[in-house]
Z-matrix of the N, CA and C atoms (Angstrom, degrees):
N
C 1 1.500
C 2 1.528 1 110.40
N 3 1.310 2 116.69 1 -18.00
C 4 1.480 3 120.61 2 -178.83
C 5 1.518 4 109.37 3 -100.86
N 6 1.346 5 115.86 4 125.53
C 7 1.467 6 118.56 5 174.63
C 8 1.511 7 108.14 6 -98.87
N 9 1.342 8 112.94 7 104.19
C 10 1.464 9 121.27 8 -179.36
C 11 1.508 10 108.05 9 -124.92
N 12 1.312 11 115.18 10 136.65
C 13 1.450 12 121.59 11 179.72
C 14 1.515 13 110.97 12 -58.69
N 15 1.375 14 115.95 13 134.10
C 16 1.475 15 120.78 14 179.59
C 17 1.545 16 110.63 15 -66.11
N 18 1.334 17 115.53 16 -16.11
C 19 1.508 18 120.40 17 -179.06
C 20 1.504 19 112.02 18 -87.48
N 21 1.341 20 118.22 19 -9.19
C 22 1.434 21 119.21 20 179.24
C 23 1.510 22 110.86 21 -68.66
N 24 1.325 23 116.59 22 128.11
C 25 1.480 24 121.94 23 -174.37
C 26 1.493 25 114.86 24 -61.21
N 27 1.337 26 119.46 25 -22.58
C 28 1.436 27 122.12 26 -174.65
C 29 1.525 28 113.63 27 -102.72
N 30 1.347 29 116.63 28 1.60
C 31 1.423 30 120.79 29 -174.00
C 32 1.525 31 112.14 30 -62.43
N 33 1.286 32 118.39 31 -45.89
C 34 1.488 33 123.53 32 -175.09
C 35 1.527 34 108.71 33 -66.51
N 36 1.335 35 117.48 34 -46.90
C 37 1.463 36 119.94 35 -176.32
C 38 1.552 37 110.12 36 -68.68
N 39 1.326 38 116.95 37 -34.25
C 40 1.466 39 120.61 38 175.45
C 41 1.545 40 109.97 39 -61.36
N 42 1.310 41 114.72 40 -44.80
C 43 1.483 42 119.39 41 -178.21
C 44 1.526 43 109.47 42 -61.74
N 45 1.348 44 117.28 43 -43.56
C 46 1.435 45 120.84 44 -178.54
C 47 1.517 46 112.19 45 -64.19
N 48 1.326 47 115.89 46 -45.05
C 49 1.484 48 119.73 47 -178.08
C 50 1.533 49 110.60 48 -70.99
N 51 1.300 50 119.09 49 -32.42
C 52 1.455 51 121.00 50 176.94
C 53 1.530 52 110.02 51 -68.73
N 54 1.326 53 115.95 52 -40.16
C 55 1.472 54 119.16 53 175.92
C 56 1.491 55 112.06 54 -64.63
N 57 1.293 56 118.68 55 -38.16
C 58 1.495 57 123.03 56 178.73
C 59 1.526 58 110.48 57 -68.28
N 60 1.324 59 116.11 58 -31.69
C 61 1.451 60 119.14 59 179.25
C 62 1.559 61 112.79 60 -72.89
N 63 1.344 62 114.62 61 -28.86
C 64 1.465 63 118.87 62 -175.58
C 65 1.544 64 109.24 63 -89.27
N 66 1.320 65 115.60 64 -46.46
C 67 1.500 66 121.72 65 -175.05
C 68 1.534 67 108.70 66 -99.17
N 69 1.306 68 116.95 67 104.57
C 70 1.432 69 122.49 68 179.73
C 71 1.538 70 109.95 69 -91.94
N 72 1.335 71 119.35 70 123.52
C 73 1.445 72 121.79 71 -176.38
C 74 1.514 73 112.02 72 -67.68
N 75 1.327 74 115.25 73 147.11
C 76 1.472 75 121.40 74 173.46
C 77 1.513 76 106.97 75 -68.96
N 78 1.331 77 116.44 76 128.36
C 79 1.446 78 120.81 77 -173.52
C 80 1.558 79 113.99 78 -66.42
N 81 1.327 80 115.75 79 -30.62
C 82 1.497 81 118.24 80 178.16
C 83 1.533 82 109.09 81 -69.20
N 84 1.299 83 115.78 82 -45.72
C 85 1.468 84 119.69 83 179.73
C 86 1.541 85 111.47 84 -65.51
N 87 1.290 86 114.83 85 -39.55
C 88 1.475 87 119.11 86 178.59
C 89 1.529 88 111.15 87 -63.50
N 90 1.329 89 116.06 88 -40.60
C 91 1.468 90 119.59 89 176.97
C 92 1.514 91 113.25 90 -63.45
N 93 1.346 92 115.41 91 -40.19
C 94 1.472 93 121.74 92 176.35
C 95 1.546 94 110.89 93 -60.11
N 96 1.317 95 114.66 94 -46.90
C 97 1.500 96 118.81 95 179.51
C 98 1.498 97 111.82 96 -64.16
N 99 1.319 98 117.47 97 -41.15
C 100 1.460 99 119.75 98 178.80
C 101 1.539 100 112.47 99 -66.86
N 102 1.330 101 116.64 100 -35.10
C 103 1.483 102 121.59 101 178.20
C 104 1.546 103 107.97 102 -68.13
N 105 1.330 104 118.94 103 -42.92
C 106 1.432 105 120.26 104 178.66
C 107 1.549 106 110.90 105 -66.67
N 108 1.364 107 114.29 106 -42.69
C 109 1.483 108 118.33 107 -179.86
C 110 1.528 109 112.40 108 -64.45
N 111 1.317 110 118.28 109 -30.99
C 112 1.482 111 120.58 110 -179.95
C 113 1.502 112 111.77 111 -65.44
N 114 1.364 113 117.09 112 -25.85
C 115 1.441 114 120.66 113 -178.48
C 116 1.535 115 113.16 114 -88.42
N 117 1.314 116 117.71 115 -1.73
C 118 1.460 117 121.62 116 -178.57
C 119 1.503 118 110.86 117 -87.03
N 120 1.340 119 116.81 118 161.25
C 121 1.438 120 123.23 119 -179.32
C 122 1.517 121 109.59 120 -124.87
N 123 1.315 122 119.56 121 105.25
C 124 1.458 123 128.12 122 1.48
C 125 1.522 124 111.28 123 -74.92
N 126 1.355 125 118.70 124 162.74
C 127 1.458 126 122.52 125 -179.42
C 128 1.502 127 110.60 126 -62.27
N 129 1.356 128 115.82 127 152.26
C 130 1.451 129 121.36 128 179.66
C 131 1.523 130 107.38 129 -132.10
N 132 1.327 131 115.12 130 151.81
C 133 1.461 132 123.48 131 178.26
C 134 1.530 133 110.99 132 -123.75
N 135 1.295 134 114.23 133 165.39
C 136 1.467 135 119.99 134 179.45
C 137 1.550 136 107.65 135 -59.09
N 138 1.318 137 118.39 136 -45.30
C 139 1.469 138 121.60 137 -178.75
C 140 1.527 139 111.92 138 -61.81
N 141 1.360 140 118.27 139 -39.95
C 142 1.428 141 119.87 140 179.20
C 143 1.520 142 111.88 141 -69.99
N 144 1.368 143 116.46 142 -39.43
C 145 1.480 144 119.36 143 179.01
C 146 1.500 145 111.43 144 -67.44
N 147 1.348 146 115.00 145 -29.74
C 148 1.500 147 118.39 146 179.15
C 149 1.514 148 110.46 147 -59.42
N 150 1.339 149 117.65 148 -33.78
C 151 1.447 150 121.45 149 -178.58
C 152 1.543 151 112.07 150 -90.82
N 153 1.358 152 118.33 151 -34.70
C 154 1.449 153 120.17 152 -175.99
C 155 1.529 154 112.83 153 -89.55
N 156 1.345 155 117.01 154 -33.51
C 157 1.470 156 119.22 155 -178.32
C 158 1.541 157 111.43 156 -137.21
N 159 1.333 158 116.37 157 63.12
C 160 1.483 159 117.67 158 -174.84
C 161 1.534 160 114.40 159 -64.73
N 162 1.303 161 117.94 160 -34.04
C 163 1.469 162 119.96 161 179.46
C 164 1.528 163 110.72 162 -66.62
N 165 1.313 164 118.10 163 -43.95
C 166 1.458 165 121.58 164 178.24
C 167 1.501 166 109.92 165 -63.65
N 168 1.327 167 116.65 166 -42.06
C 169 1.479 168 121.55 167 -176.15
C 170 1.512 169 110.10 168 -62.54
N 171 1.325 170 116.99 169 -39.77
C 172 1.473 171 120.21 170 179.85
C 173 1.515 172 112.33 171 -65.62
N 174 1.322 173 115.65 172 -28.60
C 175 1.482 174 120.02 173 177.31
C 176 1.511 175 112.37 174 -73.92
N 177 1.360 176 117.30 175 -28.31
C 178 1.469 177 121.62 176 -171.07
C 179 1.549 178 112.68 177 -105.00
N 180 1.336 179 116.61 178 -1.69
C 181 1.439 180 118.61 179 -176.70
C 182 1.558 181 110.18 180 -139.55
N 183 1.313 182 114.06 181 122.96
C 184 1.478 183 119.57 182 174.21
C 185 1.513 184 108.22 183 -69.06
N 186 1.323 185 116.84 184 149.27
C 187 1.458 186 124.00 185 174.51
C 188 1.492 187 111.01 186 -132.83
N 189 1.278 188 116.93 187 148.38
C 190 1.466 189 122.21 188 179.63
C 191 1.528 190 109.25 189 -124.57
N 192 1.345 191 115.78 190 142.60
C 193 1.424 192 120.93 191 171.00
C 194 1.536 193 106.15 192 -97.12
N 195 1.352 194 117.93 193 110.26
C 196 1.469 195 119.96 194 -169.69
C 197 1.513 196 114.44 195 -71.46
N 198 1.359 197 116.96 196 170.53
C 199 1.471 198 120.57 197 178.47
C 200 1.529 199 111.49 198 -61.26
N 201 1.340 200 116.56 199 163.05
C 202 1.465 201 122.25 200 -176.17
C 203 1.493 202 114.39 201 -52.55
N 204 1.315 203 117.81 202 -41.46
C 205 1.492 204 119.58 203 -175.80
C 206 1.514 205 112.96 204 -64.92
N 207 1.332 206 115.83 205 -24.39
C 208 1.463 207 119.79 206 175.85
C 209 1.544 208 112.36 207 -93.48
N 210 1.322 209 113.41 208 -39.78
C 211 1.465 210 118.82 209 -176.40
C 212 1.525 211 113.76 210 -70.36
N 213 1.313 212 116.68 211 -40.38
C 214 1.499 213 121.66 212 -175.02
C 215 1.531 214 110.75 213 -56.38
N 216 1.320 215 121.05 214 -55.94
C 217 1.460 216 119.15 215 -177.38
C 218 1.541 217 114.00 216 -64.00
N 219 1.335 218 117.56 217 -30.29
C 220 1.441 219 120.01 218 179.69
C 221 1.487 220 110.86 219 -67.48
N 222 1.352 221 117.38 220 -48.45
C 223 1.468 222 120.95 221 178.65
C 224 1.499 223 112.00 222 -67.16
N 225 1.355 224 117.23 223 -41.85
C 226 1.437 225 120.12 224 -178.51
C 227 1.544 226 110.24 225 -61.23
N 228 1.286 227 118.43 226 -38.00
C 229 1.463 228 122.08 227 177.68
C 230 1.507 229 111.26 228 -61.51
N 231 1.339 230 118.14 229 -42.33
C 232 1.486 231 121.41 230 178.56
C 233 1.554 232 109.12 231 -63.56
N 234 1.309 233 117.83 232 -44.73
C 235 1.446 234 120.69 233 -179.35
C 236 1.575 235 109.94 234 -61.33
N 237 1.301 236 116.31 235 -47.29
C 238 1.431 237 119.61 236 -173.66
C 239 1.552 238 110.61 237 -71.49
N 240 1.311 239 117.16 238 -29.97
C 241 1.468 240 121.15 239 178.09
C 242 1.535 241 111.48 240 -73.85
N 243 1.314 242 118.44 241 -47.24
C 244 1.476 243 120.97 242 -172.71
C 245 1.490 244 113.77 243 -89.10
N 246 1.328 245 116.47 244 -32.34
C 247 1.484 246 119.49 245 -174.47
C 248 1.512 247 116.92 246 -47.92
N 249 1.340 248 118.63 247 -49.87
C 250 1.448 249 121.82 248 -176.79
C 251 1.511 250 115.04 249 -81.35
N 252 1.367 251 118.93 250 -11.50
C 253 1.438 252 121.03 251 -173.07
C 254 1.552 253 111.04 252 -66.60
N 255 1.355 254 115.60 253 140.44
C 256 1.445 255 121.23 254 -176.51
C 257 1.492 256 111.96 255 -93.67
N 258 1.307 257 116.38 256 146.88
C 259 1.467 258 123.47 257 173.60
C 260 1.522 259 106.82 258 -72.78
N 261 1.358 260 118.15 259 135.32
C 262 1.493 261 119.82 260 -178.43
C 263 1.505 262 113.90 261 -60.79
N 264 1.318 263 118.09 262 -31.12
C 265 1.451 264 120.93 263 -177.49
C 266 1.535 265 113.37 264 -91.72
N 267 1.261 266 117.07 265 -52.93
C 268 1.512 267 119.57 266 -174.74
C 269 1.529 268 110.97 267 -84.11
N 270 1.320 269 118.77 268 -19.82
C 271 1.442 270 123.99 269 -177.77
C 272 1.492 271 112.95 270 64.17
N 273 1.353 272 116.50 271 24.78
C 274 1.419 273 122.94 272 178.50
C 275 1.557 274 110.03 273 -101.84
N 276 1.349 275 118.37 274 141.89
C 277 1.473 276 118.61 275 179.12
C 278 1.499 277 111.15 276 -66.76
N 279 1.323 278 116.27 277 159.61
C 280 1.470 279 122.43 278 177.85
C 281 1.518 280 110.88 279 -62.17
N 282 1.352 281 115.47 280 -44.71
C 283 1.473 282 121.15 281 -178.28
C 284 1.521 283 111.03 282 -94.47
N 285 1.309 284 117.50 283 129.39
C 286 1.469 285 121.59 284 168.91
C 287 1.583 286 105.81 285 -88.16
N 288 1.290 287 113.45 286 178.01
C 289 1.485 288 119.04 287 176.19
C 290 1.522 289 110.88 288 -54.37
N 291 1.376 290 114.84 289 -45.39
C 292 1.454 291 119.67 290 -177.59
C 293 1.566 292 110.34 291 -65.06
N 294 1.367 293 117.24 292 -35.77
C 295 1.433 294 119.76 293 -179.16
C 296 1.536 295 110.27 294 -68.32
N 297 1.301 296 116.76 295 -35.04
C 298 1.495 297 118.75 296 175.91
C 299 1.504 298 110.40 297 -64.83
N 300 1.357 299 118.48 298 -35.75
C 301 1.470 300 120.24 299 177.25
C 302 1.516 301 109.86 300 -67.61
N 303 1.375 302 116.08 301 -37.76
C 304 1.456 303 120.04 302 179.07
C 305 1.492 304 110.11 303 -67.04
N 306 1.326 305 119.60 304 -40.89
C 307 1.424 306 123.86 305 176.54
C 308 1.542 307 111.80 306 -57.41
N 309 1.292 308 114.50 307 -40.89
C 310 1.506 309 119.29 308 177.96
C 311 1.500 310 110.49 309 -64.46
N 312 1.373 311 118.00 310 -41.42
C 313 1.461 312 119.52 311 178.72
C 314 1.510 313 110.30 312 -65.82
N 315 1.300 314 118.76 313 -39.69
C 316 1.456 315 122.65 314 -178.91
C 317 1.530 316 110.14 315 -62.54
N 318 1.313 317 114.92 316 -42.47
C 319 1.477 318 118.10 317 179.08
C 320 1.553 319 110.61 318 -68.08
N 321 1.272 320 117.98 319 -31.94
C 322 1.435 321 119.68 320 174.41
C 323 1.514 322 114.05 321 -66.37
N 324 1.344 323 113.68 322 -38.51
C 325 1.476 324 120.15 323 174.88
C 326 1.524 325 110.08 324 -61.52
N 327 1.324 326 114.98 325 -43.62
C 328 1.481 327 119.90 326 -177.87
C 329 1.522 328 109.34 327 -66.16
N 330 1.327 329 118.05 328 -42.77
C 331 1.440 330 122.62 329 -177.95
C 332 1.499 331 110.73 330 -63.10
N 333 1.311 332 119.44 331 -34.25
C 334 1.451 333 123.61 332 -179.98
C 335 1.519 334 112.46 333 -85.26
N 336 1.373 335 118.26 334 -0.39
C 337 1.456 336 121.08 335 172.80
C 338 1.531 337 114.23 336 84.18
N 339 1.335 338 116.21 337 17.32
C 340 1.509 339 118.12 338 -177.55
C 341 1.489 340 113.80 339 -83.71
N 342 1.358 341 118.11 340 -11.25
C 343 1.449 342 120.27 341 -178.77
C 344 1.516 343 112.64 342 -104.41
N 345 1.305 344 117.34 343 -19.71
C 346 1.473 345 120.81 344 -175.56
C 347 1.511 346 110.66 345 -75.89
N 348 1.361 347 114.07 346 152.35
C 349 1.444 348 119.03 347 175.20
C 350 1.515 349 109.94 348 -68.39
N 351 1.352 350 115.13 349 143.05
C 352 1.452 351 119.60 350 178.08
C 353 1.523 352 109.32 351 -71.69
N 354 1.351 353 118.00 352 130.73
C 355 1.475 354 118.99 353 -178.75
C 356 1.546 355 112.67 354 -65.38
N 357 1.319 356 115.24 355 142.94
C 358 1.451 357 120.94 356 174.81
C 359 1.501 358 115.49 357 80.88
N 360 1.319 359 119.06 358 2.37
C 361 1.489 360 123.40 359 178.14
C 362 1.502 361 108.82 360 -108.13
N 363 1.381 362 115.60 361 111.12
C 364 1.489 363 117.64 362 179.75
C 365 1.527 364 110.87 363 -71.59
N 366 1.314 365 116.19 364 131.38
C 367 1.463 366 122.14 365 -178.41
C 368 1.545 367 112.33 366 -108.25
N 369 1.334 368 117.24 367 -8.58
C 370 1.435 369 118.62 368 -178.46
C 371 1.525 370 111.02 369 -124.67
N 372 1.313 371 115.25 370 146.15
C 373 1.468 372 122.88 371 173.46
C 374 1.522 373 109.71 372 -135.98
N 375 1.293 374 118.92 373 143.11
C 376 1.464 375 123.18 374 178.12
C 377 1.516 376 109.19 375 -77.72
N 378 1.368 377 114.19 376 127.51
C 379 1.477 378 117.86 377 -179.30
C 380 1.491 379 110.90 378 -116.07
N 381 1.333 380 119.37 379 1.32
C 382 1.486 381 122.91 380 177.37
C 383 1.485 382 111.71 381 164.22
N 384 1.344 383 114.22 382 -175.28
C 385 1.431 384 122.18 383 -179.85
C 386 1.514 385 110.64 384 -123.88
N 387 1.299 386 118.74 385 138.52
C 388 1.477 387 122.91 386 -179.28
C 389 1.512 388 110.51 387 -80.33
N 390 1.306 389 118.66 388 101.01
C 391 1.450 390 122.97 389 -178.06
C 392 1.521 391 112.37 390 -63.73
N 393 1.327 392 115.99 391 -23.88
C 394 1.494 393 119.41 392 -178.99
C 395 1.526 394 111.34 393 -86.51
N 396 1.315 395 117.01 394 -5.70
C 397 1.484 396 119.31 395 -178.99
C 398 1.531 397 109.12 396 -130.27
N 399 1.306 398 115.57 397 49.15
C 400 1.490 399 121.44 398 174.92
C 401 1.488 400 112.70 399 54.25
N 402 1.290 401 116.33 400 37.33
C 403 1.488 402 118.31 401 173.76
C 404 1.533 403 115.61 402 74.63
N 405 1.304 404 117.82 403 22.95
C 406 1.470 405 119.39 404 173.56
C 407 1.500 406 110.40 405 -58.68
N 408 1.357 407 120.07 406 138.46
C 409 1.448 408 121.06 407 -178.34
C 410 1.523 409 110.63 408 -68.49
N 411 1.342 410 113.57 409 144.69
C 412 1.463 411 121.54 410 175.39
C 413 1.526 412 108.42 411 -107.55
N 414 1.326 413 116.03 412 129.17
C 415 1.489 414 120.74 413 -172.44
C 416 1.513 415 110.78 414 -108.14
N 417 1.332 416 112.98 415 152.34
C 418 1.483 417 118.52 416 165.40
C 419 1.497 418 106.88 417 -115.35
N 420 1.338 419 117.60 418 129.75
C 421 1.450 420 124.74 419 -176.83
C 422 1.494 421 109.72 420 -108.99
N 423 1.352 422 118.02 421 131.96
C 424 1.455 423 123.45 422 -179.71
C 425 1.514 424 110.16 423 -98.63
N 426 1.323 425 119.55 424 6.48
C 427 1.469 426 120.88 425 177.77
C 428 1.561 427 107.36 426 -72.41
N 429 1.317 428 117.40 427 140.60
C 430 1.441 429 121.38 428 174.92
C 431 1.509 430 113.87 429 108.01
N 432 1.311 431 117.09 430 -161.29
C 433 1.436 432 122.59 431 -178.23
C 434 1.560 433 110.49 432 -68.15
N 435 1.324 434 116.08 433 129.96
C 436 1.472 435 120.56 434 -179.72
C 437 1.483 436 112.34 435 -86.29
N 438 1.323 437 115.32 436 175.87
C 439 1.475 438 120.03 437 -174.39
C 440 1.486 439 110.54 438 -70.72
N 441 1.339 440 119.36 439 -28.34
C 442 1.437 441 122.74 440 178.15
C 443 1.551 442 110.17 441 -64.38
N 444 1.333 443 116.17 442 -42.31
C 445 1.466 444 120.26 443 -179.60
C 446 1.511 445 112.47 444 -62.89
N 447 1.352 446 116.87 445 -44.17
C 448 1.429 447 119.97 446 -178.18
C 449 1.517 448 115.10 447 -87.96
N 450 1.338 449 115.11 448 -27.24
C 451 1.476 450 119.06 449 -175.00
C 452 1.509 451 115.60 450 -95.84
N 453 1.358 452 117.65 451 -14.09
C 454 1.436 453 121.58 452 -178.62
C 455 1.484 454 112.70 453 -124.16
N 456 1.322 455 118.11 454 -57.70
C 457 1.471 456 120.37 455 -174.69
C 458 1.490 457 113.30 456 -61.87
N 459 1.339 458 117.52 457 -40.99
C 460 1.487 459 121.67 458 178.89
C 461 1.489 460 111.61 459 -57.75
N 462 1.314 461 117.46 460 -40.91
C 463 1.474 462 121.78 461 -177.74
C 464 1.521 463 112.25 462 -76.35
N 465 1.350 464 115.85 463 -31.15
C 466 1.442 465 117.96 464 178.21
C 467 1.558 466 109.17 465 -63.44
N 468 1.306 467 116.09 466 -42.14
C 469 1.479 468 119.23 467 -178.05
C 470 1.524 469 112.90 468 -58.38
N 471 1.327 470 116.02 469 -36.46
C 472 1.443 471 119.99 470 -178.61
C 473 1.527 472 112.70 471 -71.02
N 474 1.337 473 116.70 472 -18.20
C 475 1.447 474 119.18 473 -176.84
C 476 1.484 475 113.56 474 -101.80
N 477 1.324 476 118.08 475 -5.40
C 478 1.418 477 122.03 476 -179.22
C 479 1.533 478 111.98 477 -89.93
N 480 1.324 479 118.83 478 135.89
C 481 1.474 480 119.97 479 175.93
C 482 1.540 481 111.24 480 -61.77
N 483 1.341 482 117.54 481 147.69
C 484 1.477 483 119.88 482 -174.24
C 485 1.563 484 108.17 483 -85.90
N 486 1.356 485 118.26 484 -25.36
C 487 1.429 486 117.91 485 179.91
C 488 1.528 487 108.87 486 -163.63
N 489 1.328 488 117.09 487 170.95
C 490 1.464 489 122.25 488 175.30
C 491 1.510 490 115.08 489 65.66
N 492 1.357 491 119.20 490 36.54
C 493 1.432 492 121.31 491 -177.87
C 494 1.521 493 108.73 492 -121.96
N 495 1.316 494 116.23 493 162.44
C 496 1.430 495 123.54 494 178.52
C 497 1.532 496 109.91 495 -104.55
N 498 1.304 497 116.80 496 168.68
C 499 1.452 498 120.20 497 179.03
C 500 1.545 499 109.92 498 -64.78
N 501 1.362 500 114.44 499 -37.57
C 502 1.481 501 118.21 500 179.77
C 503 1.513 502 111.26 501 -63.99
N 504 1.360 503 115.86 502 -40.24
C 505 1.459 504 120.71 503 179.97
C 506 1.574 505 108.25 504 -64.70
N 507 1.344 506 116.28 505 -45.23
C 508 1.432 507 121.06 506 179.53
C 509 1.525 508 111.57 507 -58.38
N 510 1.332 509 115.70 508 -46.06
C 511 1.463 510 119.54 509 -177.78
C 512 1.570 511 111.41 510 -67.15
N 513 1.294 512 117.03 511 -37.37
C 514 1.478 513 119.86 512 177.36
C 515 1.546 514 112.04 513 -65.37
N 516 1.354 515 114.54 514 -39.91
C 517 1.448 516 119.42 515 178.37
C 518 1.541 517 110.53 516 -63.00
N 519 1.308 518 118.23 517 -44.40
C 520 1.457 519 123.24 518 179.06
C 521 1.544 520 110.39 519 -65.18
N 522 1.296 521 118.16 520 -42.21
C 523 1.474 522 120.59 521 176.05
C 524 1.488 523 113.85 522 -60.12
N 525 1.345 524 115.06 523 -40.74
C 526 1.451 525 120.56 524 -179.88
C 527 1.555 526 109.49 525 -66.32
N 528 1.333 527 116.64 526 -41.77
C 529 1.434 528 120.11 527 177.89
C 530 1.537 529 112.52 528 -63.90
N 531 1.317 530 116.61 529 -43.75
C 532 1.479 531 119.03 530 179.12
C 533 1.511 532 111.37 531 -62.07
N 534 1.333 533 117.70 532 -41.56
C 535 1.460 534 120.38 533 -179.87
C 536 1.523 535 111.13 534 -62.36
N 537 1.374 536 116.29 535 -47.08
C 538 1.431 537 120.21 536 -179.80
C 539 1.557 538 111.04 537 -63.84
N 540 1.305 539 116.90 538 -42.80
C 541 1.456 540 122.98 539 -179.17
C 542 1.553 541 111.71 540 -62.40
N 543 1.311 542 115.18 541 -43.62
C 544 1.448 543 119.45 542 -179.69
C 545 1.535 544 112.78 543 -64.85
N 546 1.332 545 114.06 544 -35.80
C 547 1.494 546 118.38 545 175.70
C 548 1.503 547 110.36 546 -64.46
N 549 1.312 548 117.01 547 -44.47
C 550 1.461 549 121.99 548 -172.10
C 551 1.528 550 112.59 549 -70.60
N 552 1.339 551 117.82 550 -32.85
C 553 1.439 552 120.98 551 -178.04
C 554 1.495 553 113.59 552 -95.54
N 555 1.318 554 117.48 553 0.82
C 556 1.472 555 120.13 554 -178.74
C 557 1.503 556 107.80 555 -81.86
N 558 1.355 557 115.99 556 -179.62
C 559 1.450 558 121.71 557 -178.16
C 560 1.552 559 109.52 558 -95.02
N 561 1.333 560 118.58 559 18.62
C 562 1.438 561 118.87 560 178.81
C 563 1.528 562 110.90 561 -67.96
N 564 1.341 563 114.48 562 156.03
C 565 1.463 564 119.24 563 176.69
C 566 1.531 565 110.61 564 -61.18
N 567 1.324 566 115.59 565 139.25
C 568 1.470 567 120.04 566 -174.13
C 569 1.509 568 112.50 567 -60.31
N 570 1.287 569 119.11 568 -30.93
C 571 1.450 570 122.44 569 177.88
C 572 1.474 571 111.03 570 -66.67
N 573 1.340 572 116.54 571 -38.53
C 574 1.469 573 120.41 572 178.18
C 575 1.488 574 110.61 573 -67.77
N 576 1.358 575 116.85 574 -39.24
C 577 1.429 576 120.69 575 176.29
C 578 1.528 577 112.59 576 -57.67
N 579 1.370 578 113.50 577 -46.36
C 580 1.447 579 119.78 578 -179.93
C 581 1.549 580 109.25 579 -61.02
N 582 1.330 581 118.64 580 -42.36
C 583 1.448 582 121.68 581 -178.93
C 584 1.503 583 111.14 582 -64.64
N 585 1.326 584 118.57 583 -43.14
C 586 1.447 585 123.09 584 179.24
C 587 1.560 586 111.11 585 -65.16
N 588 1.293 587 116.11 586 -41.66
C 589 1.467 588 119.94 587 178.68
C 590 1.493 589 111.92 588 -64.59
N 591 1.354 590 116.99 589 -40.73
C 592 1.450 591 120.91 590 179.34
C 593 1.536 592 108.77 591 -65.46
N 594 1.312 593 115.28 592 -42.53
C 595 1.472 594 119.04 593 179.32
C 596 1.528 595 111.36 594 -60.97
N 597 1.320 596 117.28 595 -40.12
C 598 1.450 597 121.16 596 178.34
C 599 1.499 598 111.19 597 -64.63
N 600 1.369 599 117.25 598 -40.90
C 601 1.424 600 122.64 599 179.34
C 602 1.530 601 111.29 600 -63.84
N 603 1.309 602 116.71 601 -40.09
C 604 1.467 603 121.27 602 179.46
C 605 1.530 604 109.37 603 -68.01
N 606 1.330 605 116.06 604 -40.60
C 607 1.464 606 119.00 605 179.09
C 608 1.522 607 110.39 606 -63.65
N 609 1.351 608 116.33 607 -39.83
C 610 1.478 609 119.61 608 -179.85
C 611 1.565 610 110.95 609 -64.20
N 612 1.357 611 116.78 610 -40.54
C 613 1.441 612 121.21 611 -179.82
C 614 1.552 613 110.83 612 -64.56
N 615 1.320 614 116.61 613 -42.39
C 616 1.465 615 119.92 614 179.08
C 617 1.462 616 112.59 615 -67.06
N 618 1.349 617 117.55 616 -39.07
C 619 1.453 618 119.59 617 179.62
C 620 1.532 619 111.91 618 -69.00
N 621 1.343 620 116.59 619 -28.06
C 622 1.432 621 119.93 620 177.55
C 623 1.506 622 111.71 621 -72.29
């Protein structure tokens, strides 16, 4: 939501601190990671791994987005600290006028509870153990965009005409997509899927 120049010297650190303000690590998982890191040569800490191996850390540590009364002051502090700071080269502040407006909108979202995790809904499940890290648990998180959003809706958009179409045309396009999608995600033999898809393509060419 924030449009900040990639050349701004504080952009990366702002992003890290904002992420840390929103996603609070589970204390049990953090303690496990610190205990494992202390036995390494050289020793490693959660904070160091957050910067050097962020993808691995997210797999081994659950995070929670706290309730508004906790989240609001944490995020507001990051905005107020970084927003006015100047880039050493350009001498421009991190936040433009538009970014300050965006920050206000984000804080309103937080205040209304739209960013916090819903209480009582588990978002993490253990999917294995990391044999290279003394058996630290590996988690799967369901927070964020689901497979339907990325696997279905994105592809539907690419198949819909942008303008000059009728309701009948739109419905036929959607029906064709649903048929193809159901064949591809079913348990049918792959050769049969290929045959059906080829047949549909030939039918479309002849109808055109």
